Every structure is written in structure tokens, then in C-alpha cells.
N, C-alpha and C positions, 0 to 999 in steps of 0.2 A: 494374541492371545486376544478375543473379542470380549470389551466390556460394554454391555450395553443397559443403561439405568432403567429402571422402572419411571414410565411416565415422562420421558424426556425421548429417548432412543424406538422405546414402542410401549406399547398400549395394549392392554385386552378384555376381550368381551367387546371388541368395537360395533355400533349400531352403527350399518351404509343404509343408504333408500334409494331407491331405484327410480331416476325422475322418470322412466319413460311408463311405467306399470305404479308406480307410487305403492312398492312393494316397501320393507322393509327386509333388512338380511342382516345376521351376527357373525362378524369374523372373529376367530378365538384368538387372532394375536394380529395387531399393525404394526409393521417395523418400518422405521423410520429413519433412512440414510441421506443426511442431507436435504436435498428438495424431493427426494426421491420415498414414496411409499409404498410398501409393499404388504399384500397379504397373505399370511399364514393360516393353515387350516391343518390342524391336527385328527389325523386318519386313524380311526380302530386299530387295534393291535390284531395280527391275526395267526400270532404264535399261540404256541399251544394246545390249536383245534386239530383234529382229529383228520382232517382235509388235506388231501396229497397237493404238490407242489402249483399243478396245474389248478386246483380249485382255489388255493389263497389267490395267485394269482388273479384270475378270472372274480373273484370277488373286491379285492384292488383295485381292478378295472371298473367297477362298476360303480365302487367309492371313487374315483376317479371322474370318471362318467357324469355323475351324477355335481362334483365341484365343478367339471367347466360348464354347467349351463348356469352357474352364478355369478360371473362377471364381476369379480371379485376387484380385480385387478383395473378392469373398465372403468369403474367406480371410483378406484382411489388413483385413476391418471398414473398407472404405473409401468414404465418403459417395456413398452412392447406390449403391456395390459396382463402380465405373467400373473400368475399365483401360484407360492409355494407349497406345493403338499407333503406335508410331514407325516411320517408313516416309523412307529417307534422303533420297528423290527429291522434291524440291516440284509436278512434274506429277501423284501423287498422286492429288489429288482429281478434275481432269479424265477422271484414265484412268476411277475410278469412276464420274464422270457420264456416260459414253459408253458404258456396260452401260445396254442396252433393258432397258426394264421394272425396274429398276433404285433403289427408294427409296432412297437412304444414310444418311439422317438417320433414316430406321425405324427401317432397319437396326441402327444402333449403337444406337438408343435400347434395343431390344429386346435387342438383345447386351451391353447397358453397357459401351460399346466407346469411346474416343475418337481419333479421329484424330489424330496432330499431326505437323508436317514440322519438318526443322532452322530453315525461319524465325517457326513458331508455337507452337515447344515451350515458347523462355522466355517468351510473353505465357499460355501455360497453365499453365506453374508457379508465375506470379505471380497467375494469378487465384485459382489452386486455394491458393496463402497466404493469401489476403485470406477468400476461403470461408471456410478455417480459424480465422483469425482472429474473424471475422464469430460464427461457429456458437458457438466459446468467450465470447465477449461476450454472446453469448444465453442459454449456460447460466449463465453468472455472475449476467444478470439475472434470471434463471428461481430461483435459488437465493436472491436477495436477496426476490424475491416469496413463496419459500417460509419466508423469515425470516420476512418481515413477517407475513403472515397465521397464523405461530405468535406473534407478540408479540402481536398484536389477538386471540386467541384465550386469551393468559393477561391481555392487561388486561381484556378482558370478564369474568373469571373474577372478578379483583380485585376490578373494579366490582360486583359480584353480591355479594363477600363485604362490600366496604364498605355494599353496601345493605340487606346481611341486619344486620351491626353498629348500622348505623343505627337501625332500624328498634325493636333490641332497646333501645335508649339511650331512643329518644323513646317508650319502653312504663316504662323504667324514670322518666325524667324522669315522666309522665305520674301513673306511681302514687307517688313521693315528691310532687309536688303534691298528691295526693287527700289522702295523709297529715298535709300541713299544713293543707290547708282543713279538714278532721273537725277536728282537734287546736285551730285557731283557732277552730272555732264548739265548741267545748265547754268552753272554758276560763271563758266569764265563769258560767256554770253550776255550774262546779265551785267558783269564789269563793262563789258565791251560797249553796251549800251548806254551805260553812266556816261561812261568817259565822251561820246560823241554827243551828248547831251549835253554835257556842259560845255564843251568848246564853240557848240550852235550858239548856244543862250552867251556865251561873251561876246562874239561877234556881233550880234545886235544891236541896234543903234540905243541908246538909253532915249525913253520916253517921257522922263521926267522935266518938268518944266525949268527952263532955265534961271537962275537968279536974278 
């Protein structure tokens, strides 16, 4: 069961301004479902008239045609730009189907209209609410994917820095090992040269004056 709160979940007689023509439009109801806003336009009842089924269907089509020019859904930025057209009688679908050469589904799709009646309004609102929740979940997943891509880029940059530091460290270690190897290879020669110098120096006559 839908529980809609006046002023929170829906508003009555809402004025919209068309930014292109600067004209003002009045909507019977604006339904708020999460981040989604949908216009509901209440149509005149065609029940009780002397018109036959097709005539009632033609009058209903004329009302829908007029509603399609108002672009409520576009002004409210509702998903798909759709507007709900509410007819108070249940037989409206039979009347519209009786209009010869009239493709009801294509007509509504082209004009961004969704026809509802008292029996179907609750189900339509429930479906719109589910669509809004699904849309928000998709937005959250897309945001998380973007964060993961940014994290992956940061990790790749950090990996490249570590690889660069690793190459520098490897070069330093190699240079250090080369110095040790060179020092080790020169050690015995240095000792030998020091020893020969000592013996030759000992064999030289003293030049100090005699006492």
C-alpha cells in the first residue's frame, strides 16, 4: 500500500516556468519519488456522455494530444520526460482502443505520456519508485567504479615509483659491489709493495753523522 504525504511525497497545483518561452504552466500534481519528480495531469471524465465508445476515445485522444505539447516531464527532468495522464474512469483504454487507425502505444511513446486510471495508479507509482531506487543503485555502482579506476591509476603510479626506486637501488648496490671487488683485488699488491719498500729502506746506509 502506498502512503504518500502531502508536501513531501507530492504537491498540488505546481507552477512550472518554461525557460524557452518564459511561459508558466500549472500541473495538477507533482509526485516526488526519491530523486525522481513526475507530473500527474488529471483529465476530464468522459463517463456518462451520450457518445459512443469511439467518440469517447477520440475526445480522450484530443486531451492527450494537448497534454503532450506541455512538456511537463521535460521541465521536471523526470526519467524519460514522461507525464502521467490520469483518467478517472476505467473504460478509457477500451475507448482509446476503439479509435480506428489509432496506435495508442506509439502515440503515448512519441508524446512521453503514461495513461493511468484509479485501478492502475498505485501500481504505476510503485513501479516508478522501484525504477528510481534502481537508478540510484546504478549511480552508486558507477561512482564506485569510478573510484576504483582512480585507485587503480594511483596504485599503478605508485608501482612505477617503486620500480624506479628499485632500479636506482640496484644500481647503487652494483656500484658498491664493484668498489668492494676493486678494493679486494688491490689489497695484496698494496701489502707487497709496502713490504719491499721496507726491506730496501733497511739496507740503505745511514746518512746520520757519526758521534
